[in-house]
DRENTORKOL-3810 file (N, C-alpha, C; in nm, 4 decimals):
REM DRENTORKOL-3810
@n.u->-0.0594; n.v->1.8094; n.w->-1.1250; ca.u->0.0414; ca.v->1.7627; ca.w->-1.1934; c.u->-0.0155; c.v->1.6611; c.w->-1.2836
@n.u->-0.0845; n.v->1.5702; n.w->-1.2500; ca.u->-0.1280; ca.v->1.4543; ca.w->-1.3334; c.u->-0.2119; c.v->1.5172; c.w->-1.4448
@n.u->-0.2880; n.v->1.6256; n.w->-1.4200; ca.u->-0.3608; ca.v->1.6882; ca.w->-1.5428; c.u->-0.2549; c.v->1.7320; c.w->-1.6453
@n.u->-0.1671; n.v->1.8129; n.w->-1.5939; ca.u->-0.0530; ca.v->1.8744; ca.w->-1.6869; c.u->0.0216; c.v->1.7631; c.w->-1.7760
@n.u->0.0300; n.v->1.6550; n.w->-1.6994; ca.u->0.1131; ca.v->1.5445; ca.w->-1.7614; c.u->0.0220; c.v->1.4506; c.w->-1.8541
@n.u->-0.1131; n.v->1.4970; n.w->-1.8454; ca.u->-0.2216; ca.v->1.3984; ca.w->-1.9364; c.u->-0.2460; c.v->1.2640; c.w->-1.8678
@n.u->-0.2287; n.v->1.2467; n.w->-1.7265; ca.u->-0.2366; ca.v->1.1144; ca.w->-1.6804; c.u->-0.3721; c.v->1.1207; c.w->-1.5890
@n.u->-0.4516; n.v->1.2321; n.w->-1.5841; ca.u->-0.5596; ca.v->1.2204; ca.w->-1.4982; c.u->-0.6679; c.v->1.1118; c.w->-1.5363
@n.u->-0.6821; n.v->1.0554; n.w->-1.6470; ca.u->-0.7520; ca.v->0.9409; ca.w->-1.6713; c.u->-0.7095; c.v->0.8237; c.w->-1.6300
@n.u->-0.5838; n.v->0.8012; n.w->-1.5700; ca.u->-0.5267; ca.v->0.6841; ca.w->-1.5342; c.u->-0.5346; c.v->0.6786; c.w->-1.4079
@n.u->-0.5758; n.v->0.7806; n.w->-1.3267; ca.u->-0.5521; ca.v->0.7884; ca.w->-1.1711; c.u->-0.6868; c.v->0.8107; c.w->-1.1090
@n.u->-0.7117; n.v->0.7437; n.w->-0.9895; ca.u->-0.8335; ca.v->0.7725; ca.w->-0.9207; c.u->-0.7859; c.v->0.7958; c.w->-0.7665
@n.u->-0.7999; n.v->0.8888; n.w->-0.7279; ca.u->-0.7640; ca.v->0.9361; ca.w->-0.5893; c.u->-0.8787; c.v->0.9135; c.w->-0.4987
@n.u->-0.8654; n.v->0.8414; n.w->-0.4030; ca.u->-0.9600; ca.v->0.7994; ca.w->-0.3034; c.u->-0.9012; c.v->0.8319; c.w->-0.1694
@n.u->-0.9674; n.v->0.9103; n.w->-0.0936; ca.u->-0.9179; ca.v->0.9571; ca.w->0.0335; c.u->-1.0039; c.v->0.8989; c.w->0.1478
@n.u->-0.9558; n.v->0.8466; n.w->0.2571; ca.u->-1.0336; ca.v->0.7978; ca.w->0.3779; c.u->-0.9643; c.v->0.7404; c.w->0.4720
@n.u->-1.0093; n.v->0.6863; n.w->0.5835; ca.u->-0.9325; ca.v->0.6060; ca.w->0.6562; c.u->-0.8781; c.v->0.4781; c.w->0.5992
@n.u->-0.7515; n.v->0.4441; n.w->0.6231; ca.u->-0.7060; ca.v->0.3276; ca.w->0.5528; c.u->-0.7742; c.v->0.2037; c.w->0.6034
@n.u->-0.8076; n.v->0.2102; n.w->0.7161; ca.u->-0.8639; ca.v->0.0608; ca.w->0.7852; c.u->-1.0045; c.v->0.0727; c.w->0.7494
@n.u->-1.0920; n.v->0.1735; n.w->0.6990; ca.u->-1.2266; ca.v->0.1485; ca.w->0.6706; c.u->-1.2556; c.v->0.1389; c.w->0.5227
@n.u->-1.1513; n.v->0.1707; n.w->0.4639; ca.u->-1.1755; ca.v->0.1662; ca.w->0.3063; c.u->-1.1861; c.v->0.0122; c.w->0.2421
@n.u->-1.2944; n.v->-0.0064; n.w->0.1652; ca.u->-1.3051; ca.v->-0.1526; ca.w->0.1138; c.u->-1.2901; c.v->-0.1183; c.w->-0.0317
@n.u->-1.2159; n.v->-0.1933; n.w->-0.1025; ca.u->-1.2002; ca.v->-0.2181; ca.w->-0.2512; c.u->-1.2139; c.v->-0.3671; c.w->-0.2946
@n.u->-1.2574; n.v->-0.3548; n.w->-0.4181; ca.u->-1.2884; ca.v->-0.4891; ca.w->-0.4805; c.u->-1.1748; c.v->-0.5774; c.w->-0.5063
@n.u->-1.1846; n.v->-0.6905; n.w->-0.5012; ca.u->-1.0698; ca.v->-0.8034; ca.w->-0.5202; c.u->-0.9664; c.v->-0.7696; c.w->-0.6298
@n.u->-0.8610; n.v->-0.7410; n.w->-0.6477; ca.u->-0.7692; ca.v->-0.7496; ca.w->-0.7424; c.u->-0.8124; c.v->-0.6275; c.w->-0.8371
@n.u->-0.8573; n.v->-0.5293; n.w->-0.7817; ca.u->-0.9003; ca.v->-0.4022; ca.w->-0.8496; c.u->-0.8025; c.v->-0.2810; c.w->-0.8712
@n.u->-0.6910; n.v->-0.3112; n.w->-0.7995; ca.u->-0.5786; ca.v->-0.1748; ca.w->-0.7768; c.u->-0.4523; c.v->-0.2081; c.w->-0.8267
@n.u->-0.4091; n.v->-0.1270; n.w->-0.9412; ca.u->-0.2806; ca.v->-0.1566; ca.w->-0.9717; c.u->-0.1430; c.v->-0.1144; c.w->-0.8946
@n.u->-0.1807; n.v->0.0204; n.w->-0.8437; ca.u->-0.0776; ca.v->0.0740; ca.w->-0.7475; c.u->-0.1520; c.v->0.1340; c.w->-0.6239
@n.u->-0.1254; n.v->0.0912; n.w->-0.4938; ca.u->-0.1936; ca.v->0.1485; ca.w->-0.3735; c.u->-0.0865; c.v->0.2213; c.w->-0.3119
@n.u->-0.1003; n.v->0.3546; n.w->-0.2755; ca.u->-0.0059; ca.v->0.4354; ca.w->-0.2084; c.u->-0.0410; c.v->0.4345; c.w->-0.0789
@n.u->0.0456; n.v->0.3829; n.w->0.0187; ca.u->0.0155; ca.v->0.3874; ca.w->0.1595; c.u->0.0879; c.v->0.5048; c.w->0.2185
@n.u->0.0293; n.v->0.5951; n.w->0.2667; ca.u->0.0953; ca.v->0.7240; ca.w->0.3280; c.u->0.1397; c.v->0.7068; c.w->0.4752
@n.u->0.2407; n.v->0.7762; n.w->0.5309; ca.u->0.2814; ca.v->0.7758; ca.w->0.6588; c.u->0.1708; c.v->0.7441; c.w->0.7739
@n.u->0.0444; n.v->0.7577; n.w->0.7520; ca.u->-0.0476; ca.v->0.7567; ca.w->0.8655; c.u->-0.0763; c.v->0.6257; c.w->0.9171
@n.u->-0.0464; n.v->0.5161; n.w->0.8440; ca.u->-0.0601; ca.v->0.3829; ca.w->0.8933; c.u->0.0464; c.v->0.3263; c.w->0.9921
@n.u->0.1668; n.v->0.4089; n.w->0.9854; ca.u->0.2677; ca.v->0.3891; ca.w->1.0993; c.u->0.2977; c.v->0.2488; c.w->1.1519
@n.u->0.2701; n.v->0.2386; n.w->1.2852; ca.u->0.2961; ca.v->0.1156; ca.w->1.3522; c.u->0.1916; c.v->-0.0042; c.w->1.3180
@n.u->0.0889; n.v->0.0270; n.w->1.2425; ca.u->-0.0197; ca.v->-0.0687; ca.w->1.1946; c.u->0.0043; c.v->-0.1085; c.w->1.0622
@n.u->0.1046; n.v->-0.0968; n.w->1.0223; ca.u->0.1392; ca.v->-0.1323; ca.w->0.8651; c.u->0.1112; c.v->-0.2538; c.w->0.8287
@n.u->0.1301; n.v->-0.3667; n.w->0.9307; ca.u->0.1027; ca.v->-0.5016; ca.w->0.9105; c.u->-0.0302; c.v->-0.5219; c.w->0.8862
@n.u->-0.1285; n.v->-0.4556; n.w->0.9710; ca.u->-0.2562; ca.v->-0.4726; ca.w->0.9460; c.u->-0.3151; c.v->-0.4085; c.w->0.8221
@n.u->-0.2595; n.v->-0.2894; n.w->0.7970; ca.u->-0.3109; ca.v->-0.2305; ca.w->0.6837; c.u->-0.2767; c.v->-0.3214; c.w->0.5516
@n.u->-0.1708; n.v->-0.3679; n.w->0.5431; ca.u->-0.1261; ca.v->-0.4629; ca.w->0.4295; c.u->-0.1901; c.v->-0.5668; c.w->0.4184
@n.u->-0.2184; n.v->-0.6291; n.w->0.5211; ca.u->-0.3128; ca.v->-0.7569; ca.w->0.5239; c.u->-0.4289; c.v->-0.7155; c.w->0.4654
@n.u->-0.5082; n.v->-0.6208; n.w->0.5075; ca.u->-0.6413; ca.v->-0.5786; ca.w->0.4538; c.u->-0.6193; c.v->-0.5218; c.w->0.3316
@n.u->-0.5431; n.v->-0.4815; n.w->0.2751; ca.u->-0.5418; ca.v->-0.4008; ca.w->0.1357; c.u->-0.4797; c.v->-0.5156; c.w->0.0359
@n.u->-0.3970; n.v->-0.6051; n.w->0.0726; ca.u->-0.3197; ca.v->-0.6962; ca.w->-0.0098; c.u->-0.4265; c.v->-0.7498; c.w->-0.1167
@n.u->-0.5250; n.v->-0.8164; n.w->-0.0823; ca.u->-0.6272; ca.v->-0.8745; ca.w->-0.1615; c.u->-0.6871; c.v->-0.7846; c.w->-0.2681
@n.u->-0.6751; n.v->-0.6770; n.w->-0.2504; ca.u->-0.7306; ca.v->-0.5746; ca.w->-0.3622; c.u->-0.6295; c.v->-0.5360; c.w->-0.4781
@n.u->-0.5010; n.v->-0.5649; n.w->-0.4401; ca.u->-0.3939; ca.v->-0.5379; ca.w->-0.5369; c.u->-0.3871; c.v->-0.6489; c.w->-0.6619
@n.u->-0.3882; n.v->-0.6108; n.w->-0.7675; ca.u->-0.3887; ca.v->-0.6979; ca.w->-0.8816; c.u->-0.2549; c.v->-0.7728; c.w->-0.8944
@n.u->-0.2463; n.v->-0.8965; n.w->-0.9496; ca.u->-0.1176; ca.v->-0.9608; ca.w->-0.9605; c.u->-0.0354; c.v->-0.8668; c.w->-1.0496
@n.u->0.0857; n.v->-0.8647; n.w->-0.9929; ca.u->0.1877; ca.v->-0.7621; ca.w->-1.0740; c.u->0.1778; c.v->-0.6237; c.w->-1.0169
@n.u->0.0781; n.v->-0.5832; n.w->-0.9295; ca.u->0.0523; ca.v->-0.4453; ca.w->-0.8820; c.u->0.1486; c.v->-0.4197; c.w->-0.7605
@n.u->0.1361; n.v->-0.2925; n.w->-0.7132; ca.u->0.2321; ca.v->-0.2586; ca.w->-0.6113; c.u->0.1804; c.v->-0.1892; c.w->-0.5244
@n.u->0.2396; n.v->-0.2045; n.w->-0.3960; ca.u->0.1743; ca.v->-0.1457; ca.w->-0.2651; c.u->0.3020; c.v->-0.0593; c.w->-0.2386
@n.u->0.2890; n.v->0.0693; n.w->-0.2600; ca.u->0.4054; ca.v->0.1815; ca.w->-0.2458; c.u->0.3901; c.v->0.2322; c.w->-0.1091
@n.u->0.4954; n.v->0.2233; n.w->-0.0460; ca.u->0.4956; ca.v->0.2827; ca.w->0.1136; c.u->0.5663; c.v->0.3971; c.w->0.1371
@n.u->0.5125; n.v->0.4932; n.w->0.1695; ca.u->0.5793; ca.v->0.6338; ca.w->0.2181; c.u->0.6525; c.v->0.6113; c.w->0.3411
@n.u->0.7491; n.v->0.6839; n.w->0.3639; ca.u->0.8306; ca.v->0.7081; ca.w->0.4882; c.u->0.8961; c.v->0.5754; c.w->0.5240
@n.u->0.9451; n.v->0.4813; n.w->0.4501; ca.u->1.0114; ca.v->0.3599; ca.w->0.4888; c.u->1.1354; c.v->0.3856; c.w->0.5658
@n.u->1.1918; n.v->0.5061; n.w->0.5455; ca.u->1.3342; ca.v->0.5324; ca.w->0.5986; c.u->1.3006; c.v->0.6094; c.w->0.7265
@n.u->1.2137; n.v->0.6904; n.w->0.7279; ca.u->1.2021; ca.v->0.7896; ca.w->0.8419; c.u->1.0925; c.v->0.7485; c.w->0.9507
@n.u->0.9936; n.v->0.6395; n.w->0.9342; ca.u->0.8832; ca.v->0.5995; ca.w->1.0150; c.u->0.9439; c.v->0.4632; c.w->1.0468
@n.u->0.9516; n.v->0.4558; n.w->1.1971; ca.u->1.0112; ca.v->0.3398; ca.w->1.2523; c.u->0.9212; c.v->0.2071; c.w->1.2264
@n.u->0.7873; n.v->0.2229; n.w->1.2628; ca.u->0.6906; ca.v->0.1294; ca.w->1.2296; c.u->0.6937; c.v->0.0708; c.w->1.1037
@n.u->0.6776; n.v->0.1613; n.w->1.0030; ca.u->0.6850; ca.v->0.1216; ca.w->0.8455; c.u->0.8010; c.v->0.0527; c.w->0.8240
@n.u->0.8976; n.v->0.1000; n.w->0.8711; ca.u->1.0547; ca.v->0.0396; ca.w->0.8357; c.u->1.0616; c.v->-0.0878; c.w->0.9021
@n.u->1.0027; n.v->-0.1279; n.w->1.0241; ca.u->1.0279; ca.v->-0.2542; ca.w->1.0771; c.u->0.9418; c.v->-0.3557; c.w->0.9875
@n.u->0.8414; n.v->-0.3068; n.w->0.9392; ca.u->0.7386; ca.v->-0.4065; ca.w->0.8755; c.u->0.8093; c.v->-0.4375; c.w->0.7347
@n.u->0.8566; n.v->-0.3268; n.w->0.6699; ca.u->0.9403; ca.v->-0.3564; ca.w->0.5387; c.u->1.0598; c.v->-0.4460; c.w->0.5538
@n.u->1.1335; n.v->-0.4368; n.w->0.6656; ca.u->1.2296; ca.v->-0.5148; ca.w->0.6909; c.u->1.1944; c.v->-0.6817; c.w->0.7115
@n.u->1.0920; n.v->-0.6748; n.w->0.7833; ca.u->1.0386; ca.v->-0.8176; ca.w->0.8149; c.u->0.9957; c.v->-0.8839; c.w->0.6838
@n.u->0.9390; n.v->-0.7895; n.w->0.5888; ca.u->0.8849; ca.v->-0.8525; ca.w->0.4584; c.u->1.0033; c.v->-0.8970; c.w->0.3671
@n.u->1.1065; n.v->-0.7957; n.w->0.3754; ca.u->1.2432; ca.v->-0.8450; ca.w->0.3163; c.u->1.2939; c.v->-0.9835; c.w->0.3456
@n.u->1.2922; n.v->-0.9981; n.w->0.4929; ca.u->1.3589; ca.v->-1.1194; ca.w->0.5315; c.u->1.2714; c.v->-1.2501; c.w->0.4880
@n.u->1.1542; n.v->-1.2185; n.w->0.4839; ca.u->1.0798; ca.v->-1.3399; ca.w->0.4414; c.u->1.0837; c.v->-1.3672; c.w->0.2893
@n.u->1.1260; n.v->-1.2728; n.w->0.2167; ca.u->1.1414; ca.v->-1.2892; ca.w->0.0790; c.u->1.0115; c.v->-1.3225; c.w->0.0233
@n.u->1.0159; n.v->-1.4155; n.w->-0.0901; ca.u->0.9078; ca.v->-1.4782; ca.w->-0.1702; c.u->0.7982; c.v->-1.5360; c.w->-0.0858
@n.u->0.8617; n.v->-1.5959; n.w->0.0075; ca.u->0.7449; ca.v->-1.6836; ca.w->0.1061; c.u->0.6711; c.v->-1.5957; c.w->0.2015
@n.u->0.6773; n.v->-1.4552; n.w->0.1820; ca.u->0.6070; ca.v->-1.3724; ca.w->0.2635; c.u->0.4580; c.v->-1.3938; c.w->0.2671
@n.u->0.4368; n.v->-1.3983; n.w->0.4071; ca.u->0.2990; ca.v->-1.4081; ca.w->0.4396; c.u->0.2245; c.v->-1.2961; c.w->0.5030
@n.u->0.0983; n.v->-1.2505; n.w->0.4837; ca.u->0.0584; ca.v->-1.1486; ca.w->0.5492; c.u->-0.0421; c.v->-1.1765; c.w->0.6449
@n.u->-0.0332; n.v->-1.3036; n.w->0.6984; ca.u->-0.1149; ca.v->-1.3587; ca.w->0.8009; c.u->-0.0825; c.v->-1.2714; c.w->0.9307
END
């Protein structure tokens, strides 16, 4: 789909275990978090957050259907701008 839309040059697909992947500091504009992190969403976000550029996005799949991811998201919302990933 990305190729058909002429977006291939803007995307870099990296597949692997979310907990083993290492990215450079502030090197990512958008990080897609798939269902697999589930109940360990907080751990994943804490490790990944430093790699997301200021103004970037951590996009979470299954925030409505995965209980663990949903609970993490609701906790983040309750904290608002004072959110801490500690």
